[in-house]
C-alpha positions as CSV (number, residue, x, y, z in Angstrom):
1,M,100.3,93.6,76.3
2,E,99.9,94.6,79.9
3,T,103.5,93.4,80.7
4,I,104.8,95.4,77.7
5,V,103.1,98.5,79.1
6,Q,104.8,97.9,82.5
7,I,108.2,97.3,80.9
8,A,107.8,100.5,78.8
9,Q,107.1,102.5,81.9
10,L,110.1,101.1,83.8
11,L,112.5,101.8,80.8
12,L,111.2,105.3,80.5
13,A,111.5,105.9,84.2
14,L,115.1,104.5,84.3
15,S,116.1,106.5,81.3
16,I,114.8,109.7,82.9
17,L,116.4,109.0,86.3
18,V,119.7,107.8,84.9
19,G,119.8,110.7,82.5
20,I,119.4,113.3,85.2
21,H,121.7,111.5,87.6
22,E,124.6,111.4,85.2
23,A,123.8,115.0,84.1
24,G,124.2,116.0,87.7
25,H,127.7,114.6,87.7
26,M,128.5,116.1,84.3
27,L,127.2,119.6,85.0
28,A,129.1,119.8,88.3
29,A,132.3,118.5,86.7
30,R,132.1,121.1,83.9
31,F,131.3,123.8,86.4
32,F,134.7,123.1,88.0
33,G,136.5,123.0,84.7
34,M,136.8,119.2,84.4
35,K,136.8,117.5,81.1
36,V,133.8,115.1,80.5
37,E,134.8,112.4,77.9
38,K,131.5,110.3,77.8
39,F,127.9,110.6,78.8
40,F,125.9,107.4,78.3
41,I,122.4,106.2,79.2
42,G,122.5,102.4,79.3
43,F,125.5,100.1,79.1
44,P,127.3,98.8,76.1
45,P,126.9,97.6,73.4
46,T,126.3,101.0,72.0
47,I,123.1,101.6,70.0
48,F,124.2,105.0,68.8
49,S,126.5,107.9,69.9
50,F,127.6,111.3,68.7
51,K,130.3,113.7,69.8
52,K,129.8,117.3,70.7
53,G,132.8,119.3,71.9
54,D,134.9,117.0,74.1
55,T,132.1,114.8,75.1
56,E,130.7,111.6,73.4
57,Y,127.0,111.2,74.1
58,G,125.4,107.8,73.6
59,L,122.7,105.2,74.3
60,G,123.6,101.7,75.4
61,A,121.6,98.6,74.7
62,I,121.4,97.5,78.3
63,P,118.9,100.0,79.9
64,L,119.8,99.3,83.6
65,G,122.0,102.3,84.3
66,G,124.4,104.7,82.7
67,F,127.7,106.4,83.2
68,V,129.6,109.6,82.8
69,K,133.4,109.4,82.2
70,I,135.3,112.3,83.7
71,S,139.0,112.6,82.8
72,G,141.4,111.6,85.5
73,M,138.9,109.7,87.6
74,I,139.3,106.1,88.6
75,D,135.9,104.6,87.8
76,E,134.3,101.6,86.2
77,S,136.2,102.2,83.0
78,M,139.4,101.3,84.8
79,D,141.4,103.5,82.4
80,K,144.9,102.8,83.8
81,E,146.8,104.2,80.9
82,Q,145.3,107.7,81.5
83,M,146.1,107.5,85.2
84,K,149.8,106.8,84.4
85,Q,150.1,110.1,82.7
86,E,151.0,113.4,84.4
87,P,147.8,115.0,85.9
88,Q,146.3,117.7,83.7
89,P,144.6,120.8,85.1
90,W,141.2,119.8,83.5
91,E,141.3,116.3,85.2
92,F,139.2,115.2,88.2
93,R,142.3,114.2,90.2
94,S,143.8,117.7,89.8
95,K,141.0,119.4,91.5
96,P,140.6,120.1,95.3
97,A,138.9,117.4,97.3
98,W,135.9,119.6,98.1
99,Q,135.2,120.1,94.3
100,R,135.5,116.4,93.6
101,L,133.1,115.7,96.5
102,I,130.5,118.0,95.0
103,V,130.9,116.3,91.6
104,M,130.4,112.9,93.2
105,L,127.3,114.1,95.1
106,G,125.9,115.9,92.0
107,G,124.0,112.8,90.7
108,I,122.5,112.0,94.1
109,I,121.5,115.6,94.7
110,V,119.5,115.9,91.4
111,N,117.8,112.5,92.1
112,V,116.7,113.8,95.5
113,I,115.5,117.1,93.9
114,A,113.6,115.1,91.1
115,G,112.0,112.9,93.7
116,I,110.9,115.8,95.8
117,I,109.5,117.7,92.8
118,A,107.5,114.6,91.8
119,F,106.0,114.1,95.2
120,V,105.2,117.8,95.6
121,I,103.5,118.1,92.2
122,L,101.4,115.0,92.7
123,T,100.4,116.0,96.3
124,Y,99.3,119.4,94.9
125,N,97.5,118.0,91.8
126,Q,95.9,114.9,93.3
127,G,95.9,115.5,97.1
128,E,95.9,112.3,99.1
129,A,93.3,109.7,98.9
130,Y,92.8,107.5,102.0
131,I,90.3,105.4,103.9
132,P,89.4,107.0,107.2
133,A,90.1,105.1,110.4
134,K,86.4,105.4,111.4
135,F,85.8,102.2,109.3
136,T,88.2,100.1,111.3
137,K,87.4,101.7,114.6
138,E,83.6,101.6,114.3
139,Y,82.8,98.7,111.9
140,G,86.0,96.6,112.3
141,V,88.1,94.7,109.8
142,V,87.7,91.7,107.5
143,A,90.7,89.5,108.3
144,G,92.4,87.6,105.5
145,E,94.6,84.6,106.0
146,I,97.8,86.5,106.9
147,A,95.8,88.6,109.4
148,Q,94.3,85.5,110.9
149,E,97.8,84.0,111.4
150,V,98.8,86.9,113.7
151,G,95.5,86.7,115.7
152,F,93.1,89.0,113.9
153,Q,89.4,88.0,113.5
154,T,86.8,89.5,111.2
155,G,84.9,92.0,113.2
156,D,87.9,93.1,115.3
157,K,87.9,96.9,115.7
158,V,91.4,98.3,115.5
159,I,91.5,101.1,118.1
160,M,95.2,101.8,118.4
161,V,98.5,101.1,116.4
162,N,101.7,100.7,118.5
163,G,99.8,102.2,121.5
164,A,98.8,105.4,119.7
165,D,95.7,106.7,117.9
166,Y,95.7,106.7,114.1
167,D,93.8,108.5,111.4
168,R,93.9,106.3,108.3
169,F,93.3,102.7,107.5
170,G,96.7,102.6,105.8
171,D,98.4,103.3,109.1
172,I,97.6,99.8,110.3
173,A,100.1,98.2,107.9
174,S,102.3,101.2,107.0
175,G,106.1,100.9,106.8
176,T,106.4,103.0,109.9
177,T,104.1,100.7,111.8
178,L,105.6,97.4,110.7
179,L,109.2,98.5,111.1
180,T,108.8,99.6,114.7
181,T,110.6,97.4,117.2
182,D,108.1,95.5,119.4
183,G,105.1,96.9,117.5
184,Y,101.5,95.8,118.1
185,W,97.9,96.4,117.3
186,T,95.2,97.0,119.9
187,V,91.8,95.7,119.0
188,D,88.3,95.7,120.5
189,R,86.9,92.2,120.2
190,N,83.3,92.0,121.4
191,G,84.0,94.6,124.1
192,Q,87.3,93.2,125.2
193,Q,90.5,95.0,124.5
194,L,93.4,92.9,123.2
195,D,97.0,93.6,122.1
196,L,98.1,91.7,119.0
197,P,102.0,91.8,118.7
198,I,103.5,92.1,115.3
199,P,105.4,88.8,115.2
200,K,109.1,88.5,114.3
201,G,109.4,87.8,110.6
202,F,106.0,89.4,109.8
203,L,107.7,91.8,107.4
204,N,108.5,88.9,105.1
205,N,104.9,88.8,104.2
206,L,105.4,92.0,102.3
207,S,107.1,90.0,99.5
208,D,103.7,88.4,98.8
209,E,102.1,90.3,95.8
210,D,98.7,89.7,97.3
211,F,99.6,90.9,100.8
212,Q,96.9,93.6,100.9
213,L,94.2,91.2,99.9
214,K,95.4,88.6,102.4
215,F,95.8,90.9,105.3
216,L,93.0,93.3,106.3
217,E,90.2,95.1,104.6
218,P,88.1,97.8,106.2
219,R,84.6,96.6,107.0
220,Q,81.8,98.4,105.2
221,L,78.1,98.5,105.7
222,S,75.9,96.7,103.2
223,M,74.8,100.0,101.6
224,V,73.9,100.7,98.0
225,G,76.3,103.3,96.5
226,G,75.1,102.7,93.0
227,L,73.8,100.0,90.6
228,Q,76.0,98.0,88.3
229,K,75.4,98.0,84.5
230,G,73.1,95.2,83.3
231,F,71.1,94.9,86.5
232,D,67.5,96.2,86.7
233,I,66.6,96.0,90.4
234,P,64.3,97.9,92.8
235,L,67.1,99.4,94.9
236,Q,68.2,103.0,95.3
237,E,71.4,104.7,96.3
238,G,71.5,104.9,100.1
239,D,69.5,101.8,100.7
240,K,70.8,99.7,103.6
241,I,70.6,95.9,103.2
242,L,69.7,94.4,106.6
243,K,68.9,90.7,106.0
244,A,69.0,88.2,103.1
245,N,66.5,85.4,103.4
246,G,66.2,86.2,107.1
247,V,69.9,86.1,107.8
248,E,71.5,89.4,109.1
249,V,73.9,90.9,106.6
250,Q,74.7,94.3,108.1
251,Y,78.2,94.3,106.7
252,Y,79.2,93.7,103.1
253,D,81.5,90.8,103.9
254,Q,78.5,89.1,105.5
255,L,76.4,89.8,102.4
256,R,79.1,88.5,100.1
257,S,79.4,85.3,102.1
258,E,75.6,84.7,102.3
259,M,75.2,85.2,98.5
260,E,77.4,82.2,97.9
261,N,74.5,80.1,99.1
262,Y,72.0,81.4,96.6
263,A,73.6,81.4,93.1
264,G,70.9,81.5,90.5
265,Q,68.0,82.0,93.0
266,N,65.5,84.7,93.8
267,V,66.0,85.9,97.4
268,A,64.0,88.1,99.7
269,F,66.0,91.0,101.2
270,L,65.0,93.2,104.1
271,I,66.2,96.8,103.4
272,E,66.0,100.2,105.1
273,R,65.2,103.2,103.0
274,N,64.8,106.7,104.5
275,G,64.3,105.1,107.9
276,Q,61.6,102.7,106.7
277,E,62.1,98.9,106.5
278,M,60.7,97.0,103.5
279,T,61.2,93.7,101.7
280,V,62.3,93.4,98.1
281,N,63.0,90.3,96.0
282,L,66.3,90.2,94.0
283,D,67.8,87.7,91.6
284,V,71.2,86.4,92.6
285,N,73.1,85.6,89.4
286,E,75.5,82.6,88.9
287,E,78.4,84.8,90.0
288,T,76.5,85.4,93.3
289,Q,76.1,89.1,92.5
290,I,72.9,91.2,92.9
291,G,74.2,94.2,91.0
292,I,75.1,96.8,93.7
293,A,78.2,98.9,94.1
294,L,79.3,100.1,97.5
295,P,79.8,103.8,98.4
296,S,83.4,104.8,98.0
297,A,85.2,104.5,101.4
298,F,87.9,107.0,100.2
299,E,88.3,110.6,101.2
300,I,90.7,113.1,99.7
301,D,92.8,115.7,101.5
302,E,93.6,118.6,99.2
303,Y,96.6,120.9,99.6
304,T,97.6,124.3,98.4
305,L,101.0,124.6,96.8
306,A,102.4,126.1,100.0
307,E,101.0,123.1,101.9
308,A,102.1,120.6,99.2
309,I,105.8,121.6,99.3
310,P,106.5,120.4,102.9
311,R,104.0,117.5,102.7
312,G,105.5,116.2,99.4
313,T,109.1,116.7,100.7
314,S,108.2,114.8,103.9
315,K,106.8,111.9,101.8
316,A,109.9,111.8,99.6
317,F,112.3,111.6,102.5
318,G,109.9,109.3,104.3
319,A,110.3,106.8,101.5
320,V,114.1,106.9,101.9
321,I,114.0,106.5,105.7
322,L,111.7,103.5,105.5
323,N,113.9,101.8,102.9
324,A,117.0,102.5,105.1
325,K,115.2,100.9,108.1
326,A,114.1,97.9,106.0
327,M,117.6,97.4,104.7
328,G,119.0,97.6,108.2
329,K,116.6,94.9,109.4
330,M,117.6,92.7,106.4
331,F,121.3,92.8,107.2
332,K,120.8,92.0,110.9
333,F,120.3,88.4,109.7
334,N,118.0,87.7,112.7
335,G,115.0,86.5,110.6
336,E,113.1,89.7,111.2
337,M,113.2,90.6,107.5
338,S,114.6,88.4,104.9
339,A,116.8,89.6,102.0
340,R,114.3,87.7,99.8
341,N,112.2,90.9,100.0
342,M,114.8,92.7,97.8
343,S,113.7,93.1,94.2
344,G,115.5,93.7,90.9
345,P,114.1,95.0,87.6
346,I,111.5,92.2,87.3
347,G,110.1,93.1,90.7
348,I,110.2,96.8,90.0
349,V,108.2,96.2,86.7
350,N,105.3,95.0,88.9
351,M,105.2,98.3,90.7
352,F,103.9,100.0,87.6
353,P,100.2,99.8,86.7
354,K,99.2,97.5,83.8
355,T,97.6,100.5,81.9
356,W,99.4,103.7,81.3
357,D,98.6,106.2,84.1
358,W,100.8,109.3,84.2
359,N,100.0,110.1,87.8
360,A,101.0,106.6,88.9
361,F,104.1,106.7,86.6
362,W,105.4,109.9,88.1
363,G,104.6,108.8,91.6
364,I,106.6,105.5,91.2
365,T,109.4,107.4,89.3
366,G,109.7,109.9,92.2
367,F,109.9,107.0,94.6
368,I,112.5,105.2,92.6
369,S,114.5,108.4,92.3
370,M,114.7,108.8,96.1
371,V,115.6,105.1,96.5
372,L,118.3,105.4,93.8
373,A,119.8,108.4,95.6
374,F,119.9,106.4,98.8
375,M,121.4,103.4,97.2
376,N,124.0,105.4,95.4
377,L,125.1,107.0,98.7
378,L,125.9,103.6,100.2
379,P,129.7,103.5,101.0
380,I,130.4,100.8,98.4
381,P,133.3,101.3,96.0
382,A,132.1,101.7,92.5
383,L,129.0,103.6,93.8
384,D,129.0,107.4,94.3
385,G,129.0,106.7,98.1
386,G,132.3,104.8,97.8
387,H,133.9,107.8,96.1
388,V,132.4,110.1,98.7
389,M,133.8,107.9,101.5
390,F,137.3,108.1,100.2
391,L,137.1,111.8,99.5
392,L,135.9,112.5,103.1
393,F,138.8,110.4,104.3
394,E,141.1,112.6,102.2
395,M,139.6,115.8,103.5
396,V,139.9,114.7,107.1
397,S,143.3,113.1,107.0
398,G,144.9,115.4,104.4
399,K,146.1,112.4,102.5
400,A,144.5,110.8,99.4
401,P,144.4,107.0,99.0
402,S,146.8,105.8,96.4
403,D,145.7,105.1,92.8
404,R,146.4,101.4,93.3
405,F,144.2,101.3,96.4
406,L,141.4,103.0,94.6
407,E,141.7,100.7,91.6
408,N,141.5,97.6,93.8
409,A,138.6,99.1,95.8
410,Q,136.8,99.8,92.5
411,K,137.3,96.1,91.5
412,V,135.9,94.9,94.9
413,G,133.0,97.3,94.6
414,M,132.1,96.0,91.1
415,I,132.2,92.4,92.3
416,I,129.9,93.3,95.2
417,L,127.5,95.0,92.8
418,L,127.6,92.1,90.4
419,L,126.8,89.6,93.1
420,L,124.0,91.9,94.4
421,M,122.6,92.1,90.9
422,V,122.7,88.3,90.5
423,F,121.0,87.9,93.9
424,V,118.1,90.3,93.1
425,F,117.6,88.8,89.7
426,G,117.5,85.4,91.3
427,N,115.0,86.6,93.8
428,D,112.8,87.9,91.0
429,I,113.0,84.7,89.1
430,L,112.2,82.6,92.1
431,K,109.2,84.8,92.8
432,L,107.9,84.4,89.3
433,F,107.8,80.6,89.8
434,G,106.3,81.0,93.3
435,I,109.4,79.6,95.1
């Protein structure tokens, strides 16, 4: 059921984004007097369609894209018969290059606008939840296996990232941090300052679904933030747990580790309450739990609408910039970042939560919208960016590429996209089997 919910969210997100993308092309084409023959969400076979005016609207059975067919345009339809006829005034090819350029950019522009709107609204409604850097600067980190491989130890205090101060725990492993050339973390280990370089190829760890759990956690004090249901224990919110059976457990990771030794036993705990120390006895259940919940480490920055607009816009374009940098590193083929990190529809499904959450849905949809805009702008024939590239050449040189050249370029572009689709699907399948 959880997978069905994730798939439903992906299909809805793609339908919305493809719909507005193709609508961007269609509205721009109509504004300049071009005839739009078809507007489809999804690819054939056709589930249903209807005609209104000169345009056939439809829904395809393969929900991984969509298309709009504009008269007189060499596109994926490869309608050679139409292109053999004399150009008509309502056709794409009859219009000035600058108008055709706007039409081709129309879908990209609306995807960017949609992404910005999503980020701005979510920033305004939710603010930004984050874990302050004070946890990792004052208490240190809990190092998982990936962190240990690069030299971290539990208890290290991360004092700088790439030689600069930082405000949030997320900055330690943010895209900006990891994509920096010659990046490093500076830690305080038992009073000694050390630099831990981000090793070549570290970015490949991002393909591990459990990366966050295997990398770093902020260290937290063993403090009672609340009591779990089903536990009747003599603890109160704000109590600090100092020792368990005489062993110091100042931090929660120490407490968690020590409890593994006492499953099913009654243990004496030294606690501090309102500045006074006292001993209480607690039962440790078979799951090595004592029934406490930690105080939330998160803080929330709230924004007015005026503040949310630039903040949300910055986040939206930040997503595109990071993806562009990541793609650049993939295609350097130097091992710094493997193309295995690329994901297709199966990988994207896992981005969505397993229960329906509209805030999460719109956040991910906004992110995908910005990435789609970037991907469509790539200068690959068959993508909008390919058409833009040829149109810019025409505007600069004053000479349009021949129809035959454009037809062949379209074929090459379609082959490239097909191979890319096979590659990302293969990546997804290999990841499913842990390969």
